[in-house]
N, C-alpha and C positions, 0 to 999 in steps of 0.2 A: 504493499499500499504506500502510495506517494504521500509525503508530508504536505500539508497545506499551511502556507505563510500568509498571514493577514496583511492588509495594506500598510499598517503601521510599521511592522517588521520590514517589509520591502522598502518602505520609505527610508528607514534607517540605513539599509544596505546602499540605496541610491546615494544618500548623503556620504557614506564612506567612499563611494566611487568618485564623488565630486570634490571640487576644491573646497577647503584647503587640504583635506585629507588625501584624496586622490589614490586610494589603495587600489592595487591591481586586482583583477578577477581572481588570479591564482592566490593571492594573499587573503582575500575574503573567503574563498572556497576552503583553504586550509583552516582558517580561524573558525568558520561556522559549520564546516561539514556539508554545505551545499554544493552540488556539482557545478563545475565550471560552465557546463552547458546551460544549466538553469540560469546561472547568473548572466551569461551572454544573451539569453533569450529575454531576460528582464530588461537589460540595457538596450536591446534592439526595440522592444516595446516602448520604453521610455523615449527613445529618439523619435519614434513614429508619432508619439503623442505630443512631440515638441518640446520635450524637456532636454536640457543640455546635459549630457553625460559624456565626458571625454573618453576617447578610445585608448588614450595612452597617458603615460605619466608626464609628458612634456608640458611646459607651461604654455599658457594661451598666446604668448608672444611668439612661440615656435609653431603654432598650428599653421597649416597651409590655408 
């Protein structure tokens, strides 16, 4: 059975991916036990919804 994560928990994960924390998917996966694929799916969904979630740990000035 797949675990169900509520919106509040997913919001906390989104914040961890975003500045100033900017943790990588791998770091978050190791810390939480959530699969990398699940985290990548969430990030993709947030981007489609128009929320800015960086794909890398580079600073905004380094983005293309």
